[in-house]
N, C-alpha and C positions, 0 to 999 in steps of 0.2 A: 668813175670820174664824173659822170653826168649825174649821178645821185649826189656826190659831194657838191657839185656846183649848183643843184637845185637847192639844197640844204643851205649852203652859203647865201644864196639870193633871198631865200624866205627869212633867215635869220637877220641879214642886213635890212630888209624892208621892216622887219618888226622893231629892230634896234633903232632905225631912223624915226619910226612912228613913236617909239618910246621918248626920243629925243625932242621931237617936235610938239608933241603933247604935253611936255613938262613946261613948256613957255606958257600955256594957256590955263586960267583957273577954270576947273570943271567941277561941277556941284556933284556930289555924291549920289548914286542912284540913276545917274543919266547913262545913256547908251555910250557916250564918248568917255565916260570915267570907267565903264566896264571894260572898253577896248584898252584904255591906258593901263588898267590893272592887269589885263591879261598880258599885255606887252612887258609890263615891269616882272611879272611872275616868270615869263618865258626867259628874259635876258638876265634876270638877277644871278643866276649861277655863273655867268661870265663877268659881270659888273661889280658884284660884291668883293670877291677876293682882291680885284684890282683897286677898288676904293680904300680897301683896308691898308694896302701896300704903298699907294700913292697919295700923298697929301693934297687937299683940294688948294686951288690956287685962290688968293684973295680977290674978290671982285667978280668971280667967275658968275656967270648966269645960273638960274635955278636948274638944278639936274644935268649940268654940263660942266665937266671938269677934265682934269688931265687923264682920268681913267677913260672916259668916253672917248677922247681923242685917240688915245692909244688902241682901243678896241676898233674905232672906225678905220683907222689907217691899217691896222691889222686885217681886218676884213677885206678891205680894198686890195692890199697885197697879196693875200691868200687867193683872192678871186683871179687877180691877174696872173698868178703863177699857175695856179691849178687849172682853171678854166680858161 
């Protein structure tokens, strides 16, 4: 159980970092852009399938849509149930 809780905590942190960093314009080659790219690569296996099945809402902010909300709430619920 502890290992799963640690994994959920780390994934949630990386996912939130991805969400926050999408709101800021980052120049390529900067450290922040590198951190964002790592966060995107780590979370893409979860985000991309949901993005394909859930349409984006019109007027949503950059990088934040229905799929991201579903993932965020799912992580919070899983963490509350398991941990």
